[in-house]
VOLUM-264131 format. One record per residue (C-alpha): x, y, z; residue in one letter. Coordinates in steps of 0.001 Angstrom, whole numbers. Each point is the difference from the previous one (the first is absolute). Layout:
N
         X         Y         Z   resn
         X         Y         Z      A
...
# end
This chain:
467
         X         Y         Z   resn
    -47727     19836    -58083      M
      1311      2653      2395      T
      3791       -75       201      L
      1740       365      3356      L
      1407      3432      -837      W
     -3551      1227      -680      Q
     -1327      -900      3460      L
      -608      2558      2699      S
      2456       109      2888      A
     -2707     -1374      2279      I
      -493     -3014     -2281      D
      3742      -472      -446      Q
       561       -61      3754      A
     -2899     -2424       516      A
      1313     -2306     -2720      G
      3447      -205      1570      V
     -1383      -386      3521      R
     -2428     -2754     -1029      E
      2534     -1872     -2128      G
     -1822       443     -3336      R
      3269      1273     -1472      F
      3441       780      1354      T
      1556      3391       558      A
      2715      -972     -2459      R
     -2542      -806     -2706      T
     -1733      3301       666      L
      3222      2021       -88      V
      1106     -1809     -3181      E
     -3325       885     -1646      S
       486      3681       809      V
      3664       -13     -1039      L
      -948     -1556     -3344      E
     -2444      2836      -499      R
      2724      2518       901      V
      2375     -1610     -2514      A
     -2678       269     -2682      L
     -1173      3574       583      K
      2638      1956      1914      N
      2435       417     -2932      P
     -2510      2264     -1761      E
     -1374      1655      3151      L
      3159       591      2069      N
     -2067        11      3188      A
      2241     -2158      2215      I
      3498      1489       -94      V
      1592     -1930      2880      D
      -985     -3657      -587      P
       312     -2390      2924      L
      -951     -3291     -1650      A
      2692     -2158      1621      E
      -705      1313      3466      Q
     -3742      -394      -583      A
       310     -3670      -933      L
      2099      -695      3095      L
     -2613      1784      2120      A
     -2738     -2053     -1680      A
      1766     -3250       928      D
       238      1187      3614      K
     -3684       907       -98      A
      -887     -3490     -1211      D
      2130     -1567      2716      A
     -1889      2068      2584      A
     -3321     -1284     -1343      V
      1238     -3598        64      A
      1214       257      3584      S
     -3271      1498      1243      G
      1428      3363      1036      E
     -2275      2965       664      Q
      -392      1883     -3276      L
      -442      3707      -672      G
     -2970      1301     -1985      C
      2212       535     -3086      L
      1983     -3227       316      H
      1556      -792     -3380      G
     -1608      2965     -1807      V
      2244      1747     -2593      P
       217      3807       404      V
      2123      2900     -1222      T
      1336      3076      1791      V
      1090      3332     -1417      K
      3682       935      -324      V
      -491      3079      2190      N
      -372     -1955      3267      V
      2664     -1993      1797      D
       214     -3720      -684      T
      2933     -1357      1974      K
      3053      -612     -2158      G
     -1476      1660     -3109      R
       682      3493     -1389      P
     -2568      2658       895      T
       451      1959     -3222      T
     -3229      2038      -108      N
       523        14     -3756      G
      3312      1881       233      M
      3408     -1077     -1262      E
      1665      1811      2917      V
     -1720     -2340      2479      F
       707     -3307     -1767      K
      2614      -944      2617      D
     -2161       916      3021      V
      -508     -3480      1438      I
     -2786      -294      2557      A
      1334     -1028      3435      P
     -3431     -1271      1072      D
     -3579      -357     -1227      N
     -2479      2859        23      S
     -3097      -717      2110      P
     -2187      -851     -2994      I
      2561     -2512     -1315      V
       383     -1603      3400      Q
     -3762      -183       492      N
      -458     -1705     -3374      L
      2737     -2512       808      L
     -1433      -606      3482      N
     -3323      -878     -1644      A
      1749     -2584     -2178      G
       102      1921     -3277      A
      2763      -740     -2518      I
      1628      2975     -1726      I
       581      -918     -3654      I
      1402      3370     -1050      G
       109      3742       502      R
     -1799      2461     -2228      T
       917      3125     -1899      N
      -620      3606      1029      T
       846      3369     -1577      P
      2920      2043      1311      E
      -551       627      3732      M
     -3548     -1339      -548      S
     -1162      3485      -993      M
     -1571      -312     -3436      R
     -3420     -1085     -1346      L
      1549     -2482     -2378      T
      2680     -2620       691      T
      3289       570     -1791      D
      3594       672      1048      N
      3518      -219     -1443      P
       944     -2858      2356      L
     -2650     -2563      -980      Y
     -1850      1554     -2913      G
     -3682       320      -837      L
     -2727     -2211      1462      T
     -2861      -658     -2419      R
     -3709      -463       533      N
     -1324     -3543      -733      P
     -3192      1469     -1470      W
      1899      2055     -2582      N
      3796        99      -170      L
        -8      3652     -1083      D
     -2060      1151      2973      M
      1298       848      3459      S
      -436     -2564      2785      P
      -224      2984      2343      G
      2454      1074      2629      G
      1661      -297      2220      S
     -1024     -3622       701      S
      -242      -750     -3719      G
      2201     -3071       264      G
     -2275     -1400      2695      A
     -3152       691     -2022      A
      1359     -1418     -3254      A
      1054     -3108      1948      S
     -3455      -386      1519      A
     -1848       378     -3301      A
      2389     -2308     -1852      A
      -326     -2791      2562      G
      3306       138      1885      F
     -1730      -934      3252      G
     -3109      1311      1712      A
      1473      2516      2500      I
      2369      2839      -875      H
      1395      2556      2412      H
        -7      3695      -828      G
      -121      3361      1748      N
     -1910      3246      -419      D
       805      3653       761      I
     -2103      1572     -2771      A
     -1642     -3000     -1654      G
      2803     -2486      -593      S
     -2262     -2953       824      L
     -3173      1358     -1613      R
      1423      1401     -3284      Y
      1475     -3420      -898      P
     -3152     -1780      1194      A
     -2202      2027     -2324      T
      2508      -294     -2858      A
       161     -3793       250      C
     -3534      -883      1125      G
       747      -916      3612      L
     -1255       535      3525      S
      1939      1701      2754      T
      -386      1926      3189      I
      2086      2905      1208      K
       -67      -511      3771      P
      -234      2934      2368      G
      2955      1308      1990      L
       999     -2371      2788      G
     -1662     -3062     -1512      R
      2993     -1772     -1594      V
      3463       344      1590      P
      2774      1434     -2164      A
      3735       281       527      Y
      3152      -171     -2146      L
      2939     -1532      1895      P
      2307      1221     -2788      S
     -1092      3650       270      A
      2642      2516      1086      K
     -2539      2598      1159      A
     -3693       319       777      E
     -2404      1166     -2708      R
     -1566      3450       -62      G
     -2996       592      2244      M
     -2613       -18     -2769      L
      1516     -3117     -1516      A
      -392     -1685      3376      Q
     -3607      1200       295      L
     -1100      -924     -3528      M
      2016     -2998     -1218      S
     -1491     -3432       701      V
       729     -3639      -860      Q
     -2520     -2342     -1633      G
      -673     -2514     -2760      V
     -1534      -206     -3453      V
     -1890     -3191      -797      C
     -2324     -1415     -2613      R
     -2724      -764      2539      E
     -1340      2026      2922      V
        97     -2977      2386      K
      3760      -212      -507      D
       394      3729       735      V
     -1853      -600      3248      R
      2112     -3001      1010      L
      3324      1596      -941      A
      -842      3297      1736      T
      -716     -1878      3223      Q
      3391     -1694      -333      V
      1844      3264      -679      L
     -1581      1829      2942      M
      1519     -2257      2660      R
      1886      2057      2546      H
      3637       984      -368      D
      1447      2261      2730      P
      2445      1568     -2455      R
     -2836      2217     -1274      D
     -1068      2448      2745      P
     -3035      1048     -2086      W
     -1432     -3513       -36      H
     -3141      -650      2061      V
      -621     -3707       693      P
     -3780      -280       -11      M
     -2503     -2529     -1389      P
      -644        32     -3731      F
     -3780      -390       195      S
     -2752      1327      2243      Q
     -3513     -1292       525      Q
     -2666      2025     -1804      D
     -3756      -478       240      S
      -822      1570     -3363      A
      1564       869     -3328      L
      1676      3437        91      P
     -1473      2950     -1854      K
      1941       929     -3121      I
       502      3577     -1155      A
       168       212     -3788      Y
      2216      2753     -1422      C
       -64       594     -3770      K
      1631      3459        43      E
      2710       158     -2699      A
      1429      3353      1186      H
       160      1413     -3503      G
      1630     -3022     -1623      Y
     -1804     -1353     -3112      P
      -607     -3447      1474      I
      -367     -2733     -2637      H
     -3664      -942      -468      K
       689     -3749       307      D
      1850       567      3273      I
     -3048      1871      1272      M
     -2180     -2899     -1146      E
      2230     -2415      1925      N
      -375      2193      3079      L
     -3804       -12      -316      D
        81     -3747      -549      R
      2016      -526      3185      A
     -2487      2143      1942      A
     -2901     -2047     -1371      S
      1718     -3270       897      I
       493      1169      3574      L
     -3598      1191       267      E
     -1260     -3349     -1295      A
      2058     -1728      2705      A
     -1786      1980      2725      G
      2311      2982       514      Y
     -1597      3422       370      Q
      1792      2100     -2621      V
      -555      3753       105      E
      1495      2552     -2381      E
      1418      2838      2082      I
      2603      2753       -34      E
      3106      -982      1944      T
      2706      2221      1499      P
      2219      1129     -2855      S
      2368     -2706     -1191      I
      1366      2610     -2419      A
      1228      2049      2962      E
      1846     -3016      1409      A
      1457      -843     -3411      A
      1212      3580      -481      K
      1605       -69      3439      A
      1746     -3293      -859      W
      1665      1747     -2923      L
       780      3259      1777      Q
      1268     -1417      3283      V
      1378     -3419      -958      T
      1933      1478     -2910      N
      1832      2239      2482      F
      1026     -3085      1990      E
       956     -2030     -3073      M
      2068      2823     -1443      K
      2161      -105      3115      R
       105     -3764       598      T
      -171     -1605     -3462      L
      1239      2634     -2422      E
      3650      -182      1139      P
        -8     -3725      -873      V
     -1683       580     -3350      F
      2254      2913      -926      K
      3143     -2053       548      E
     -1134     -3514      -924      H
     -3358       159     -1774      G
      -726      -193     -3715      S
      -803      3065     -2099      A
     -3588     -1274      -266      I
      -651      -235      3741      I
      1494      3459       553      N
     -2219      1377     -2758      Q
     -3060     -1701      1518      I
       762      1461      3415      F
       232      3476     -1514      E
     -3476      -709     -1315      G
     -1225      -908      3483      Y
      1314      3314      1320      Y
     -1882      1927     -2703      Q
     -3398     -1497       843      L
      -551      2256      3021      E
      1897      2811      1712      D
      2320     -1637      2506      M
       -98      1218      3600      V
      3003      1338      1875      D
      1242     -1263      3394      A
     -2688      1899      1899      E
     -2628     -1258     -2436      G
      1213     -3541       591      Y
      -594       306      3754      L
     -3375      1645      -484      L
      -925     -2522     -2682      G
       559     -2967      2299      I
     -2116      1750      2623      A
     -2816       617     -2513      E
       147     -3675      -941      R
     -1470      -751      3435      T
     -2997      2209      -749      R
      -609     -1819     -3294      M
       252     -3373      1730      M
     -2525      1147      2614      R
     -2485      1025     -2692      E
       268     -3398     -1664      W
      -197     -1777      3366      N
     -3297      1753       677      L
     -1388     -1021     -3388      L
      1166     -3590       441      L
     -1661      -163      3417      A
     -3331       299     -1846      D
      1011     -1742     -3235      Y
      2663     -2624       809      P
       670      -509     -3727      L
       336      2497     -2859      V
      -220     -1176     -3610      L
      2041      2202     -2371      T
      1621       -56     -3419      P
      3639     -1019       -20      Y
      1821       803     -3248      L
     -2435      2117     -2019      M
      1630      -840     -3335      R
       717     -3357     -1680      P
      3388     -1718       117      G
      3002      1873     -1361      Y
      3148      -837     -2015      P
      3219      -721      1866      S
      1632      3234     -1151      D
     -3046      2175       713      Y
      1608      1788      2953      D
      3112       928     -1995      E
     -1593      3342      -895      T
     -1356      2584      2409      F
     -3398      -260     -1688      E
       -72     -3714       830      G
      1036       552      3621      V
     -2625      2705       386      E
     -2755     -2159     -1491      D
       829     -2989      2206      L
       -20      2071      3163      F
     -3146      1958      -888      R
     -1819     -3236      -830      S
       993     -1735      3240      S
      -587      2506      2790      I
     -2032     -2690      1788      Y
      3229     -1998       250      S
      2612      2217      1617      Y
     -2642      2093      1742      G
      -874     -3087      2051      V
      3652      -482       939      N
       133      3543      1324      Y
     -2936      -575      2364      I
      1372     -3416       993      G
     -3207     -2019      -418      M
        -4     -3591     -1275      P
     -1239      -451     -3569      A
      -559     -2998     -2227      G
      -194      -456     -3750      H
     -1990     -2685     -1795      V
      -276      -424     -3793      P
     -3413       298     -1656      V
       393      -248     -3790      D
      2210       853     -2949      L
        88      3560     -1330      V
      1612       447     -3412      D
      1132     -3638       269      E
      1898       626      3236      M
     -1051      -756      3599      P
     -1721      2647      2094      S
     -1412       -22      3515      G
     -1415      1963      2912      V
      1257      1091      3402      Q
     -1526      -470      3447      L
      1275      2218      2816      I
      -626     -1234      3538      G
       183       941      3653      Q
      3352      -297      1704      K
       564     -3614      1139      W
     -2878     -1273     -2166      R
      1794     -1591     -2919      E
     -2317     -2957       629      D
     -3080      2037      -997      L
      1721      1175     -3173      I
       890     -3568      -949      L
     -3539     -1204       697      D
     -1404      2521     -2484      A
      2763      -717     -2529      M
      -856     -3696       118      E
     -3668       760      -704      V
      1045      1901     -3141      I
      2412     -2752     -1050      E
     -2666     -2672       446      N
     -2210      1902     -2451      A
      2629       988     -2579      T
      2352     -2997       158      G
      3747      -335       515      V
      1351      2158     -2817      M
      3236     -1893      -646      T
     -2031     -2975     -1220      R
      -936      2144     -3004      K
      3693       528      -640      L
       839     -3701       232      W
     -2944      -893     -2258      D
      1793      1895     -2789      R
      2942     -2437        38      E
# end
């Protein structure tokens, strides 16, 4: 028998709406799962159980009185501690920010609440959300449900561990270099990194605006067990909020007469890609071909160039915006890791920063032209298997993670949407593939992801079958 906490968000919402179970019963089922698994995982670090149960009772009263219900009415969700949830501390994994109480909700929080979702807790992130594993002195280490010694990814590792463990079906995260997709691949989940302007973002508690590249590359999204929940939650998150001047309120889907052509890119750019990861990539291509997609192996504009620019140009910005916080308030580990980031490529100077942002437009144009002919591009994601939680605590580990994931942060630099869907286990840990899409066509990415998922199965069921 499928337990309530195992249901998709779509099925949870339908069950509450149709009276097959109450929101309170659903929330209690998820909270029982949290009580069982969170002590060993440390994924939810700001629990909101009392508030969630009160919200569930209100949700049930709304059903009983025949009120109009949102598409996530009664559905338990989590949000990350680096966005504002009114009345809660926006710590971003830092002790120095533990008393920064949000004066209002960020757009994504408000949009979830407007849709009827119930926030059961807030999830862990590394210091300033700038590490590929999830650990900090304030809350401690988040562990991976598949293997407690392995990293759940970063920076949305708390969200991903929560999703895989069964702490609800929808979990908010964000992504400036891969912070949705690293955790998704680490924990066997689906996600989409929306393009710039798709999902509104704003921090009411912020004292200053972010750097220009951070504004151009950082996006809000979700990690989920099932692609259909990613689709539903993304449509909820993208609802307009005038506080974000980058946001473009436009329809989520467009009518298409035929399946889009898919460009298939297997280039490893000198990295010794794991043979089973390559087999998963070929398998995904075959699945898409069998479903009627035209898949053609081609050479794309260089993602390595975009990835190199991310390191050269973004590091210049981070050194000036984030380093002062780390130097004064960060742990020795995060300062050491940042020194590793700086060593990966030669950092630009101020003139190079201006020229680099200008050159970014040229790279985006080249990818736009490719995506006009091939609206989807199938690529590797992380070209190595999962990694231990302390793997990035040496420069060799940092270097390996970045060299093996140029298809992650390279996509952020060009600003295109990209999704990740799991395919199979590699060395007993989850692994998946990436689909890059045209700007504003997250719907096409999700369509193709769902085709792959239908053929390979929802990976977290393999995890739960072990219990």
